[in-house]
C-alpha positions, 0 to 999 in steps of 0.5 A: 606925534608921540615920541618913540618909546625907548627900549629898556636898558636891560633889553638893549644890553641883552641884545648887544651881549647876544651879538657879541656871544659866539655862535654855537658850533655844530659840535656844541649843538650836538653836545647839548642835544646829547646832554638832554639825553643824559649823555655827558661823560664817556661812561654815560655814552658807553652805557647808552645800550641798544634798544633793539637790533635790525638785521641789515646783513642781507638784501632781498630782491624787491619781488621777494620783499613784496611777499614778506609781509609783517616783518621788516626787510631790506632792499636795494635799487636805483631811483627811477622817479622822485616827486612831491605829490599833493594828493591826498596830502603833501608827500614825497613819493620815490620809486626805486627798482632792481632787476625784479621790479619796482617799489614805492617809498612814501614820506609823509614828512620830509625835508627839501634836502631829501628831494635832492638826495633821492634824485633819479639815478642814485642808488638807495638801500632801504629797510621797512615793512612792505605793504600793498599800496594803490600803485603796488608794493610800497614802504612808508617812511623806511630807513634808508641810506645812499650807497654805491653799487657793490657796497658791503653789507654789515656782518652783524646786527645793527644796533638801534639806540634810544634817541632824542630830537635832532640826534640821529642813529648815525650821530649816536653810533659815532658818539658811542664809538668815540667814547668806547675808544677813550674809555678806561675799561677796568672791571669794577667787579673783582674776578672772584665775584664774577666767577661766583655769579658766572658773569662776563667781564665788563669790556667784552659784554659791553662791546658785544652789545654795541657790535653783536657778532654775526653768529649771535642769537638774535632772540637772546639779544631781543629778550635780553637773556644773553650773558652780556645783558645779564652782566649789565643787569647785575651791575645796574642792580648792584649799583642800586643796592649799594647806593640804597644800603649806603644811604641807610648807613648814612642815616644811621650815622645821624642822631635821633631822639631815643624814644625808650619809654613805653609808659602809662599812656601806651598802657592805658591806650591798649587797655581802653581799645575795644578790641585785641591786637592781632598777632601780626599787629603785635609783632609789627609793634614790637619791631617799631618799638625796638627801632624807636629806642635806637639813637639813630632815626628809624626809617620803616615802611609799614605795609598791610592790606586794606583793613589790616589795622595799620592806624592803631599801630601808628597811634601806638608808635605815637604814644611811645613818642609822647610817653618819651616826652616828644611830639609826634605828627601824622601827615595824610595826602587828603583832607578826608583821610586826615580827618578819618585819622583825626577822628579815630585817633583823637577819640582814642587819645583825648580821653587819656589827656593827650592834646591832639592838634588838627592842621589843614589848609582849609582851616580858618585863619584864627583856627590855624593860628591857634593850632600853630601856637599849640604846636609851637609851644609844645602843648599839642603832643600829637599833630594830625593833618595834610601838607599844611603840617610841613609849611615853613611857618609851622614849627614843631620844637620837639618832633620825635616821630613823623608818620606819613600815610599813603607815603607814595602819594607825597613828593620826595621834597614833601617827605624831606621837609617833614623829616627835616623839621627835626627836634629843636632841643639839640638832642637829635637832628632827625625825627624817626620816620614811619611810612604807611602804605595800604598798597602792598608792595611786592617783595621784589619791588621792596628789595629793589626800591626800598632796600634802604628801609626796614619793612614791616608787614601786617599780614593778618586781618582782624577777626570778624571781617567778612569776605567780600564777594566781587561780581563783574557786570556789563553796563547794560545791566545797570537797572538790575544793579540799581534794584540791588542797591535799593534792596540793600538800602531797604535792609538797612545797609549803606552803599557806595557808588563810585564814578569812573576815573576820567584822566583826561578831564577833571571837569568830565569826571565831576560832570559824571559824578553829578549826573550819576547823583541826579540819575540815582536820586530820580531812580531811588526817590525813597532813599537819601543819595549823597554826593562827594567829589574833589571840587567840593569845599572841605566843609561840604564834603565833611558834612556829607561824609558825616551824614553817611557815617551816621546813616542819614545817607543811604547811597554815597555817590563819589569820585575816588576821593573815598579811595582810602581811609573811609571807614563806615562799618554799615556800608556793605555794597560797593558799585564801581562804574566803568571799572575797566578804567581803574588800575588794580591797586585802585580797584582793590583800595575802593573795594576795601571800603566795604567788608568792615562790619559783620554784614556780608559785603559785595563789590559790583564792577560795572564795565563797558563792552568791548573790553581790551585784553589788559582790562579783561585781565584786571577784572578777572584778577579782581573777581578771583582774589581779595589778597592784596599782595597777590593783586599787587604782584599781578599789578606789577606784571601788568603795569611795571613798578611806577605805580607803586613807587609814586613820587619816591623816585622823582628825578631818577629813571627807573631801572633801564636794563633789569626787569623786576618780574623776570630778573628777580633771581638777579635782584637777590644776588645783587642784594647779597653781593652788595652786603658783602662788598660794603663790609669787605671791599669799600674800594670796589663799592666806590668804583662801581657807584662812580661808574653806574650812578656818578652824581645821580646817587643822591636821587636814591638817598631820599 
């Protein structure tokens, strides 16, 4: 018989330690749950403002409540029956009654303690929507409390707070009330500032939101237009502006390489371009050149619509860094996009004697080692690649400029790693940084979340770009679309056919692309149909892309890997299947793959009926506008700021109270006030940031 196995010493020690550890008290357990909601300090709790309000100031007779459909009502009655039923599923069914009749309360999820609590003869006050059930009027999962006969009603609206698991409204109300009794209510805003912007003092504004008086406008509270909400929004926006601007000042206090030489490379680069820069490109280039000549790091966002010519401006910025004796790096989020940049920029730079290195994760070991040696010895003056350029084992000794394309698709940590590569000769600590985005950012969003950046906008397309006509077509007319694809190919044009984005399953998306490729190959036997998707090996993907660029492939079936960066002037027809599944920004990016040559270009948006209201609105906007800034503004209205910000705000909650669409006027006031306070009142700045951000201010410094 084998000897019993001994438990590892560490496991035994852990068990003994667990026995010795004191059990958590109920108060500690509640504190832990509140901490998970971000409620640690008194000010955290006081600023945990209501999500909505419930009117518990009146009670309806049950008979009257039965006629009040579609809105929550409150009733009171005595329990006449309470039983656990098992058909059609286990549930607690409670009947209460008043003088006007009975009402059933039905709980599909319940605790054993509720059965005892709701025993016959007990008086209940319940609130919810009444509906007609099989046995008459009923409420499903109403909120309720046990009361004595004649218990007083609230005199004002009852706040309902954002809650978490195991944290009831009763716990939150008591926690917040206790914190309010302890809080130092000093106002962080000077009286002159409050008067100038017609703002309520802090204490009465907060107390009103937690305990609304009986005569208050319920509508003004619900839509957050009440002056008390205005004060909260202003304070929140001001804290964000102050933090962003202070982060900007902190960056400016750091040293950077002075890239002040616009020399022979920059001049030769401009002269050999087969086109002339637009006035918008020239204006933006001058803004960047000025920044690069400063002794503090540039932090500039370069944005422009699809096809506006951001790449050549970035290349000219890199030329200035190289002219000044430093290295430049360009990092792109996908290998396809990085490869497009490499081919285009290397095509411009290498004939001028510039050594350009290519670095991605898919390179063979020997190729990667050789590329890293060229970078680390300073032989490579320009490095283009994907995330591989920020790996720990990649040293860039004289990094003067870091360019990040489609910056919102990189995480905070990735961009910081690139920035912290620094310059190794001791003359500077942080490289200049140029971030590019082909998703135009609405002005309000830029003012709020990018307040710490300088923003350059290329608001003009190069001459010769043909307007893109957009058509919205029902999926039932797919055969007509295939005929149109065939006709375009016979005229010598090339076609993109983008497969639907299926968020739930990458495997399903791949299958859709594969099936579409097979179906089009069968339907168009005289054409060459290529396929590109995210699961292909980089070499296979590149081979297909090269064939499409050369014109050897007539129709390219693709997933959204071709969303940005692909530039084939001969492609003039774009078909986007199940367009209703895409966001506005993505549809606009995809559409921008055509219209790059002289031929009239068309984008066909295939959709599956029936369409929901949001999808219908998105397709309408796409049909009516090709202006990326207008589309971005509409996208902000439909989806909020998250899509534009990407990982930039990782670790930080979006604005809790202010709404960037309806509160634009407040954003502008907060920005101006922040500027004045930073220059004239540092004590107010410190006090306001401590109250509103505390330790979270670091999240905004990325």
